[in-house]
Backbone as CSV, one residue per row, in Angstrom:
resi,resn,N_x,N_y,N_z,CA_x,CA_y,CA_z,C_x,C_y,C_z
1,MET,2.079,-16.384,13.324,2.218,-16.239,11.892,1.465,-17.371,11.204
2,LYS,0.653,-16.993,10.222,-0.060,-17.982,9.422,0.492,-17.931,8.000
3,LEU,0.523,-19.077,7.363,0.984,-19.130,5.979,-0.208,-19.137,5.033
4,PRO,-0.096,-18.401,3.920,-1.168,-18.468,2.917,-1.297,-19.906,2.425
5,GLY,-2.509,-20.283,2.065,-2.752,-21.633,1.569,-4.103,-21.701,0.903
6,PRO,-4.576,-22.896,0.617,-5.850,-23.052,-0.089,-7.033,-22.398,0.630
7,ASP,-7.002,-22.391,1.980,-8.107,-21.791,2.732,-7.992,-20.269,2.814
8,HIS,-6.798,-19.720,2.557,-6.582,-18.267,2.587,-5.434,-17.934,1.618
9,PRO,-5.729,-17.973,0.309,-4.662,-17.728,-0.664,-4.266,-16.250,-0.729
10,ILE,-2.982,-16.014,-0.939,-2.463,-14.673,-1.169,-1.500,-14.762,-2.361
11,THR,-1.759,-13.938,-3.368,-0.854,-13.882,-4.511,-0.357,-12.452,-4.680
12,ILE,0.879,-12.325,-5.137,1.478,-11.022,-5.416,1.991,-11.069,-6.848
13,THR,1.487,-10.150,-7.669,1.900,-10.098,-9.068,2.297,-8.673,-9.433
14,THR,3.086,-8.535,-10.466,3.455,-7.218,-10.967,2.277,-6.637,-11.720
15,ASN,1.928,-5.399,-11.417,0.859,-4.725,-12.145,1.478,-4.182,-13.438
16,PRO,0.955,-4.580,-14.602,1.556,-4.139,-15.860,1.270,-2.673,-16.208
17,ARG,0.390,-2.039,-15.455,0.011,-0.659,-15.758,0.670,0.319,-14.794
18,ARG,0.704,1.566,-15.191,1.169,2.645,-14.317,0.053,2.916,-13.312
19,VAL,0.411,3.026,-12.051,-0.565,3.304,-10.998,-0.250,4.687,-10.427
20,ARG,-1.290,5.525,-10.354,-1.150,6.883,-9.813,-2.079,7.033,-8.621
21,VAL,-1.547,7.609,-7.545,-2.326,7.876,-6.336,-2.290,9.379,-6.112
22,SER,-3.478,9.974,-5.938,-3.530,11.422,-5.746,-4.597,11.799,-4.732
23,VAL,-4.459,13.036,-4.252,-5.432,13.631,-3.337,-5.655,15.056,-3.811
24,GLY,-6.889,15.385,-4.157,-7.202,16.745,-4.583,-6.318,17.236,-5.716
25,GLY,-5.954,16.353,-6.628,-5.110,16.731,-7.752,-3.623,16.693,-7.469
26,VAL,-3.219,16.467,-6.221,-1.800,16.369,-5.862,-1.389,14.899,-5.948
27,VAL,-0.389,14.616,-6.785,0.078,13.237,-6.930,0.934,12.879,-5.718
28,ILE,0.530,11.821,-5.036,1.237,11.335,-3.856,2.268,10.280,-4.269
29,ALA,1.883,9.439,-5.217,2.774,8.387,-5.709,2.358,8.017,-7.123
30,GLU,3.346,7.616,-7.914,3.074,7.142,-9.278,4.165,6.157,-9.642
31,SER,3.765,4.982,-10.131,4.752,3.939,-10.353,4.388,3.019,-11.499
32,THR,5.419,2.545,-12.183,5.258,1.467,-13.166,5.739,0.152,-12.560
33,ASP,6.076,0.181,-11.265,6.578,-1.004,-10.571,5.658,-1.448,-9.439
34,ALA,4.370,-1.143,-9.556,3.423,-1.523,-8.502,3.223,-3.038,-8.473
35,LEU,2.964,-3.535,-7.296,2.603,-4.931,-7.105,1.130,-4.994,-6.722
36,THR,0.425,-6.015,-7.211,-0.969,-6.216,-6.831,-1.045,-7.443,-5.939
37,LEU,-1.526,-7.218,-4.716,-1.686,-8.306,-3.761,-3.159,-8.673,-3.716
38,LYS,-3.449,-9.940,-3.980,-4.816,-10.447,-3.873,-4.840,-11.442,-2.727
39,GLU,-5.712,-11.162,-1.755,-5.810,-11.976,-0.548,-7.218,-12.512,-0.395
40,ALA,-7.314,-13.848,-0.384,-8.604,-14.529,-0.220,-9.643,-13.896,-1.146
41,SER,-10.790,-13.497,-0.599,-11.852,-12.927,-1.441,-11.861,-11.395,-1.426
42,TYR,-10.828,-10.781,-0.835,-10.757,-9.319,-0.779,-10.359,-8.756,-2.140
43,PRO,-10.747,-7.496,-2.415,-10.306,-6.876,-3.666,-8.778,-6.736,-3.687
44,GLY,-8.203,-6.746,-4.882,-6.761,-6.583,-5.020,-6.311,-5.222,-4.491
45,VAL,-5.103,-5.175,-3.954,-4.524,-3.938,-3.414,-3.199,-3.689,-4.118
46,ASN,-3.026,-2.460,-4.627,-1.760,-2.077,-5.237,-0.792,-1.608,-4.164
47,TYR,0.422,-2.132,-4.208,1.510,-1.717,-3.335,2.545,-1.034,-4.212
48,LEU,2.811,0.253,-3.940,3.755,1.029,-4.734,5.075,1.174,-3.987
49,PRO,6.203,1.081,-4.705,7.498,1.248,-4.037,7.621,2.635,-3.407
50,ARG,8.236,2.699,-2.251,8.440,3.991,-1.584,9.220,4.957,-2.464
51,LYS,10.123,4.431,-3.283,10.937,5.295,-4.138,10.074,6.082,-5.125
52,ASP,8.862,5.623,-5.363,7.964,6.284,-6.314,6.915,7.152,-5.622
53,ALA,7.067,7.360,-4.322,6.136,8.205,-3.558,6.833,9.500,-3.156
54,ASN,6.045,10.547,-3.034,6.569,11.819,-2.533,6.520,11.743,-1.008
55,MET,7.594,11.215,-0.420,7.625,10.974,1.018,7.562,12.281,1.812
56,ALA,7.844,13.416,1.183,7.750,14.710,1.871,6.304,15.039,2.240
57,LEU,5.354,14.399,1.558,3.929,14.632,1.843,3.375,13.651,2.873
58,LEU,4.215,12.735,3.339,3.753,11.696,4.258,4.312,11.935,5.652
59,GLN,3.480,11.624,6.628,3.863,11.784,8.031,3.544,10.485,8.756
60,ARG,4.563,9.867,9.323,4.354,8.602,10.042,3.387,8.829,11.195
61,SER,2.461,7.913,11.361,1.524,8.022,12.472,1.879,6.993,13.543
62,GLU,1.167,7.048,14.627,1.404,6.128,15.742,0.719,4.775,15.530
63,ARG,-0.174,4.702,14.571,-0.995,3.497,14.393,-0.156,2.307,13.919
64,VAL,-0.409,1.160,14.524,0.194,-0.110,14.121,-0.900,-1.163,14.229
65,THR,-1.027,-1.993,13.204,-1.979,-3.108,13.254,-1.225,-4.386,12.912
66,HIS,-1.872,-5.510,13.157,-1.223,-6.799,12.910,-2.095,-7.658,12.000
67,CYS,-1.463,-8.250,11.015,-2.107,-9.239,10.151,-1.403,-10.570,10.393
68,PRO,-2.145,-11.633,10.684,-1.488,-12.909,10.959,-0.769,-13.489,9.736
69,TYR,-1.070,-12.986,8.538,-0.430,-13.482,7.318,0.731,-12.605,6.844
70,LYS,0.657,-11.301,7.124,1.668,-10.383,6.600,2.575,-9.795,7.674
71,GLY,2.110,-9.661,8.889,2.918,-9.097,9.968,2.343,-7.793,10.481
72,ASP,3.208,-6.938,11.033,2.779,-5.655,11.590,2.797,-4.578,10.510
73,ALA,1.709,-3.825,10.442,1.602,-2.718,9.484,1.779,-1.404,10.217
74,ASN,2.606,-0.538,9.645,2.764,0.827,10.130,1.994,1.740,9.191
75,TYR,1.664,2.931,9.671,0.787,3.826,8.908,1.410,5.197,8.697
76,PHE,0.977,5.829,7.620,1.338,7.207,7.318,0.070,8.001,7.063
77,SER,0.099,9.253,7.464,-0.948,10.204,7.088,-0.402,11.030,5.933
78,ILE,-1.307,11.572,5.124,-0.921,12.422,4.003,-1.189,13.866,4.401
79,VAL,-0.187,14.714,4.198,-0.336,16.141,4.439,-0.133,16.822,3.098
80,ALA,-1.262,17.190,2.456,-1.198,17.774,1.111,-2.436,18.622,0.866
81,ASP,-2.292,19.591,0.000,-3.416,20.424,-0.412,-4.088,21.080,0.796
82,GLY,-3.280,21.411,1.822,-3.807,22.086,2.994,-4.596,21.204,3.946
83,LYS,-4.554,19.883,3.739,-5.308,18.962,4.581,-4.406,17.837,5.080
84,THR,-4.836,17.234,6.170,-4.193,16.017,6.652,-5.204,14.891,6.557
85,ILE,-4.809,13.822,5.891,-5.669,12.641,5.773,-5.023,11.565,6.637
86,ALA,-5.634,11.341,7.787,-5.044,10.455,8.794,-5.023,9.003,8.339
87,ASP,-3.894,8.353,8.594,-3.748,6.911,8.385,-4.262,6.459,7.017
88,ALA,-3.877,7.160,5.970,-4.341,6.855,4.609,-3.497,5.778,3.943
89,ILE,-2.335,5.480,4.531,-1.369,4.573,3.908,-0.907,3.553,4.942
90,TRP,-0.740,2.313,4.494,-0.121,1.328,5.375,1.053,0.681,4.649
91,THR,1.971,0.154,5.450,3.174,-0.465,4.910,3.638,-1.564,5.853
92,TYR,4.164,-2.617,5.274,4.758,-3.697,6.066,6.266,-3.559,5.933
93,GLU,6.896,-2.971,6.941,8.326,-2.698,6.872,9.168,-3.946,7.114
94,ALA,8.636,-4.891,7.864,9.321,-6.161,8.114,8.275,-7.282,8.035
95,PRO,7.746,-7.531,6.821,6.687,-8.537,6.695,7.212,-9.949,6.977
96,PHE,6.276,-10.845,7.222,6.636,-12.243,7.403,7.327,-12.755,6.137
97,PRO,8.152,-13.799,6.251,8.941,-14.278,5.115,8.145,-14.552,3.834
98,ALA,6.931,-15.045,3.932,6.139,-15.348,2.734,5.698,-14.085,1.988
99,MET,5.834,-12.916,2.628,5.357,-11.658,2.040,6.484,-10.643,1.816
100,THR,7.724,-11.091,1.767,8.849,-10.152,1.675,8.779,-9.243,0.446
101,GLU,8.084,-9.655,-0.592,7.978,-8.822,-1.804,7.379,-7.443,-1.533
102,ILE,6.489,-7.336,-0.525,5.838,-6.045,-0.282,6.628,-5.146,0.668
103,SER,7.753,-5.624,1.160,8.609,-4.774,1.986,9.065,-3.588,1.144
104,GLY,9.072,-2.400,1.750,9.485,-1.208,1.013,8.411,-0.650,0.093
105,HIS,7.191,-1.123,0.251,6.065,-0.672,-0.562,4.990,-0.032,0.310
106,LEU,4.164,0.790,-0.319,3.068,1.482,0.360,1.742,1.087,-0.278
107,ALA,0.727,0.918,0.554,-0.630,0.657,0.085,-1.529,1.786,0.583
108,PHE,-2.551,2.105,-0.199,-3.380,3.284,0.048,-4.846,2.888,0.184
109,TYR,-5.540,3.503,1.145,-6.967,3.260,1.306,-7.725,3.950,0.172
110,PRO,-8.469,3.180,-0.632,-9.163,3.781,-1.778,-10.285,4.741,-1.403
111,ASP,-10.750,4.705,-0.155,-11.780,5.660,0.258,-11.165,6.971,0.758
112,LYS,-9.820,7.037,0.807,-9.154,8.249,1.279,-8.354,8.953,0.188
113,VAL,-8.029,8.230,-0.897,-7.250,8.784,-2.004,-7.871,8.324,-3.318
114,LYS,-7.408,8.916,-4.390,-7.818,8.473,-5.728,-6.700,7.574,-6.261
115,ILE,-7.061,6.347,-6.604,-6.104,5.394,-7.161,-6.562,5.091,-8.577
116,GLU,-5.663,5.302,-9.544,-6.044,5.022,-10.924,-4.917,4.329,-11.667
117,GLU,-5.311,3.437,-12.555,-4.367,2.795,-13.445,-4.419,3.566,-14.749
118,VAL,-3.257,4.029,-15.195,-3.188,4.858,-16.391,-2.311,4.182,-17.425
119,ALA,-2.515,4.568,-18.672,-1.754,3.951,-19.772,-0.296,4.319,-19.713
């Protein structure tokens, strides 16, 4: 486990806008409680609470990856609009203590879904 610091900063802030995630016009998740995680020089990532996702459209996959700063990530595929989009979502179900805010949240690959901030 590594801790965020000056050489690898990680910040988590509340996104003041509504965030909508969709595939082919089907809304997968929509939330006014999204968190934006900014890590080092990477683009910010919105993490939406699971309570704001249509979990009936998600299927847990076998994929697991490890981040030395956040912990083990589990993945979901999206089954919607007659298609399956493999491993489109990741989640840290038991993140390291410094990242507990993102527990119970889902993050989406922007090249696999449409992510938009709406008024």
